C-alpha positions as semicolon CSV with decimal commas, in nm:
position;residue;x (nm);y (nm);z (nm)
1;M;12,960;8,301;5,532
2;V;12,666;8,260;5,293
3;N;12,730;8,396;4,944
4;E;12,483;8,199;4,741
5;K;12,112;8,276;4,753
6;I;11,797;8,114;4,622
7;L;11,491;8,331;4,557
8;V;11,151;8,162;4,566
9;T;10,881;8,378;4,412
10;G;10,569;8,336;4,206
11;L;10,197;8,379;4,185
12;C;10,157;8,265;4,546
13;T;10,285;8,599;4,672
14;L;9,973;8,681;4,869
15;H;9,926;8,911;5,165
16;W;10,074;8,807;5,501
17;G;9,971;8,465;5,626
18;R;9,729;8,389;5,343
19;L;9,939;8,106;5,202
20;E;9,968;7,937;5,541
21;F;9,613;7,983;5,664
22;G;9,395;8,025;5,357
23;N;9,553;7,834;5,071
24;I;9,632;7,497;5,224
25;G;9,692;7,317;4,892
26;N;9,980;7,547;4,800
27;Y;10,106;7,539;5,158
28;Y;10,146;7,160;5,137
29;I;10,377;7,220;4,841
30;V;10,566;7,521;4,982
31;E;10,657;7,376;5,321
32;P;10,847;7,071;5,186
33;L;10,995;7,286;4,907
34;F;11,182;7,502;5,159
35;R;11,294;7,197;5,356
36;L;11,426;7,027;5,041
37;L;11,608;7,342;4,933
38;H;11,792;7,347;5,265
39;K;11,863;6,974;5,241
40;H;12,011;6,992;4,890
41;F;12,164;7,342;4,919
42;P;12,269;7,358;5,286
43;N;12,500;7,660;5,248
44;Y;12,254;7,875;5,054
45;E;12,038;8,153;5,196
46;V;11,674;8,108;5,097
47;L;11,469;8,422;5,027
48;T;11,105;8,446;4,927
49;T;10,841;8,699;4,835
50;F;10,580;8,465;4,988
51;Q;10,442;8,654;5,285
52;M;10,489;8,386;5,549
53;T;10,450;8,433;5,924
54;E;10,750;8,505;6,145
55;E;10,710;8,161;6,301
56;F;10,726;7,990;5,961
57;S;11,026;8,191;5,841
58;R;11,215;8,122;6,164
59;K;11,127;7,750;6,167
60;E;11,208;7,696;5,798
61;K;11,507;7,938;5,793
62;V;11,360;8,152;5,516
63;Q;11,397;8,529;5,477
64;V;11,068;8,687;5,374
65;L;11,112;8,990;5,148
66;P;10,859;9,274;5,158
67;M;10,590;9,266;4,889
68;E;10,713;9,607;4,770
69;I;11,022;9,438;4,628
70;Y;10,796;9,212;4,423
71;Y;10,552;9,477;4,299
72;N;10,724;9,818;4,307
73;W;11,005;9,844;4,056
74;D;11,090;10,062;3,762
75;L;11,144;9,833;3,463
76;E;11,370;10,057;3,256
77;K;11,582;10,184;3,546
78;D;11,616;9,844;3,716
79;V;11,701;9,655;3,397
80;K;11,971;9,910;3,308
81;M;12,114;9,887;3,661
82;H;12,131;9,506;3,651
83;I;12,293;9,505;3,307
84;M;12,560;9,743;3,436
85;M;12,615;9,526;3,745
86;W;12,641;9,213;3,531
87;K;12,893;9,378;3,298
88;K;13,101;9,491;3,595
89;Q;13,096;9,144;3,756
90;N;13,201;8,983;3,429
91;N;13,468;9,243;3,350
92;I;13,295;9,355;3,033
93;V;13,378;9,700;2,899
94;L;13,065;9,914;2,875
95;G;12,922;9,920;2,526
96;T;13,056;9,582;2,414
97;I;12,729;9,396;2,460
């Protein structure tokens, strides 16, 4: 069972297929990056906001997240939610940090 995850995100989060077929310089960096992540972290699930093709994600064992996750979030609400989750995971009583 995979518990650990690695998220690869960044300014290369372009529309579907653009990184593979229109930005070859970055592609030559991204392809070996995913392979090396799997080599050095074999039990980790690799997620990305890079909009790769289904063929690429299947071949490189990468889960492509929808662009909405990258662009559509509510800063105040989401930060508060993650602070509460962190406190709960670390057994911290609310209001102590």
